[in-house]
Every structure is written in C-alpha cells, then in structure tokens.
N, C-alpha and C positions, 0 to 999 in steps of 0.2 A: 777259658784261661789260656793265654799263649804258652807255648812250650818253654821249658827252662833252658837257659844257655847250656851248650854242650862243652864249651871251652872257656877258659879264663881270658879276660881282655888284656891288652897291653897296658891300658891305663884306665883309671876310674876317677871321675870328677864327682864331687859331692856338693850338694847344698849343705848348709850348716844348721840353722835353727830348725828344729822339729824333724831333722833328718839324722844328725849325729848327736845333737845336744838339746836339752830343754832349758831355754831361757825365756820362755814365752811370757811368763808373768811380768818380768821386768820390761820387756818390749811393750806390752800392752799398757802397763802402768806409766811408762814414759810418754807414750802417745796420748793417753788420756789426760795426763798432767798438762801436756802441751795444748790439747784441744780446749780444756777448761780455761787455761791461762789466756787463750785468745777468744773466749766467749762462745765456744761451741760445746755441744753436748758430748759427753764421753761415749765411747762405743761399747756395746755389749760384747760378751765373749764371742757369740756367734758372728756378729758383725765384724769384729776385729779379725777373726780367723779367715773370713772371706776376703777382707780388704787389705790386710797387711801382707803384701807380697812384693810389690815393686820397691826399688830403692828410694831413699829419701829424696834425692834430687829429681826423680821422676814423679813422685807422688805429692810432695809438699807444695809445689807451685799450684796444683789443682786444689789442695785443701785450704791453703792460706793466702793465695793470691800474691800481691806485691809484698806482703810481710813474711813470705815463706822463709827468708834467711833468718829473720828474728825468731821464727818458730823453730827453725833448725837448731839455733843456739840453745833455746830452752830445752828442746828434746835431748840434745847431746849432753847438756849439763846434768840433767836428771839421770840419763842412762850411764854416764861416766861414773857417777857416784854410786850406782847400784848394780851394774851389770855382772859383776863377779860374785855378788852376794848369794845368788840363787842358781848359779850355773851348775848344771848337772849333765853328765853324759847319759845318753839314752841306752837302755839295756841292749847289750850285744855290740855296741858301736866300737869300743876299743878292740874287742876280739876280732871284729871284721877288719879293722885297719891293720892290726898285727898280722892276721892271717894272709892278707894280700901282700903286705910288705915282705913277709917271709918267703913268698913265692915270686918275688921280684917284680910285682906289678906296680907301676908308677901311680901315685895318688896325689890329688890336688883338690882344692876347694874353690868353688865359684859361688859366692854369696852376695846378696844385696844388703848385707850388714856393712856398716862402715869398716873399711879395711883395717884401721887401727884397732878398733874394738875386736874385730875378728881375730887378729893375730895375738892380741892380749889374752883372749879367751883360750886359744889353742895353747899358748905358753902356760897359762894357769893350769890346764889339764895335763901338761906334759906331753902333748900330742904333736908338737912342731916337727919332731923327727920323722913322722909318718908322711909328711907332705913335701913335695917338691916346690910347691908354691901355694900361698893362700891369697886368693884374689877377692877383694871386697868391693863394695860400692865406691865409685870414684877412683879406683885404681886404674881401670882401663878407660878408653875414650868414651865408651858407653857401657851401661850396666845391663845385666841379665834382664830380659831374654836375648838381647843382642849377642852376637857371637864373639865380639871383641874380647870379653873376659875369658872365654873358652880358649882362644888362641894364646892369650897371655899365660893361662894356667898350664898349658901343654908345652910351652916354649922351652923350659929347662930340660925336658926329656927329648926334644927334637921329634916329637910325635905329632903327626898331622891329624886333625879331626877326621873321624871315619868310623867304620863299623867295628873296629877293634877297641873303641873307647866307649865305656859306659858313662852315662850321667845319672847319678842316683839322687833323687830328691823326693819331697813329699807333696809338692804343689803343682798345679797345672802350668805355672810359669816355668818350672824346671823342665817339664816335658816339652813345652814350647821351645825352650832354649835348645834342648837335645835335638828335636826335629829340625830346627833351623840350622844347626851346626853339623847335621849329619851323624849324630852320635846315637848310641842305643839307649833309649829312655827307660830307666828302671825306677819304678815307683815304690817308695816305702810308706806304709801307713794307709790312711783312710780315704784317700783321693778327694780332698776337699777343694772345691773350685768348680767353675762352670766350663773350663776350657778343655776337659779331657776328651770330649767328643771330637774336637778338632785336632788334639795332640795326645793321642792315647799312648799309654806305656806299652812297651814291648814285653816287659816282664813286671810282675808285681809281687811284693812280699810284705807281710804284716809288720815285721820288725827287722832291725839290723841283724838280730840273732838268726832269723830265718834265712837271710841272704848269706850270712856267714856259714850256716850249715851247708848251703849249696856250694860255696867256695871250698869248704873242706871236702865235700864229696868229689868235686871235680879234681881237686888236688890229689886226693887219694887214688882216684882212677888213673890219673897221669903217672903217678909214682908206680902203681902196679904195672902199668903198661911198659914203662921204662925198664922195670926190673925183669919182666917177662922177655922183653926184647934182648936184654943183655944175656939172659940165660940161654935163649934160643940161638944166639950168635956164637956161643962157645963151641 
C-alpha cells in the first residue's frame, strides 16, 4: 500500500459517478434501453461496470456505427427523464467536499457524463458551491482520459496540472487521466477495470469517508503546528 499523502493539495479534481454520487442504476437502465431499441442485447451488471467508462461521443460510434447519433438521442431522452429520480450522494462525499473547501482547497469535477446532466445533478444536491468548475463530456475539445478537460477544470483557479493536484476517481480511466496530466492519482473504491496495471493509483481509499478522515488528520496536524509555531515565536 502506498504511503498516505503528508500534505493537502492545492486542488482536487473528481470523477462524478461512483466517486461522489450513485446514479449507476439510471445510467445502466438508459444504456440498456438504447441497446434494446437498436436490436442489441442488454448488458449485465458486471459487463456494464466494466464497459461504461468512456464518454458517449467516444463509445457510441463503436456501439452503434452510423446510427450512433440516433442512439445518442434515445439514450439522452431516457436519461433526462430519470436521472434525478435515483441520484444519491455516496457516504462521506459531502463531508469530504466541505472539509477541503473549509481548508481553501480548490475543487472541480472532470466527468464523462454529459455536462448539462452533470451540472443539473450538482445543483439538485446543492453542491455547486463546492466546485470552481464542473466539466462534463463534450465541454472540452476532447473527453477524459484526454488532458483537455483537466486544463479546463483548473483554469478558474489559475493552477497548472502537477503534483499539487489530486485526481480522485473510481475507475482505471480516471487513473489514466491523472497519469497523462501529471496529477496524483487517488482511487476510491474497488478498482474495477483492467488498466490499473498500467495506470496505478498513488493512494487508495475504500470510501470518500476514509479520504475525508485523512484530510481531517492532515488539517489538524497543520493547525497544531501553526499554533505551536505561534507560541514558540512569542
């Protein structure tokens, strides 16, 4: 197990689905609805978790060929009607966001979910205030794992990609994005995917709550050191 970080970053970028929120059932239902509508077999739970990672504009041309834009419209129609119905924050997610915000750490999202849906979900949860920018699929010139959305997400803070930026996500595509952009890859959850051998996390936590506990410990240590420094300087 890699060592835990010793200091807080300047910025944290997050994946969205299965990292901060649970909307998995709606995503899978929308895709299976679309697959069946176009004469294909629906995906099992295991198959869907392995294959649903890339953005729609990257994955649908391979799935549906020349009819991919028609399939896109079917998918978005179903998802738009249902994506707020079962949206739930994952345990510890809001505490993590609040704890880092209280310590002045810039936060943003880089997701392969459609940007309009992403921002609607953040608004529904009351989380927009935590993020400097919410970057979804098709917002940047290319989607994750390309580094273009990383630069877009960091732009409002004037922070360059580097070792003082964490990328927190649940999938190998998130770790790939972090490695490609020169960020610190931080894994949340069960490490589902085949790409972790090539793009390993630097740090790994079971839940957002576990990462939040680390943030609190680092913050408390910094506060204690600052207090001790002030006392010794008197």
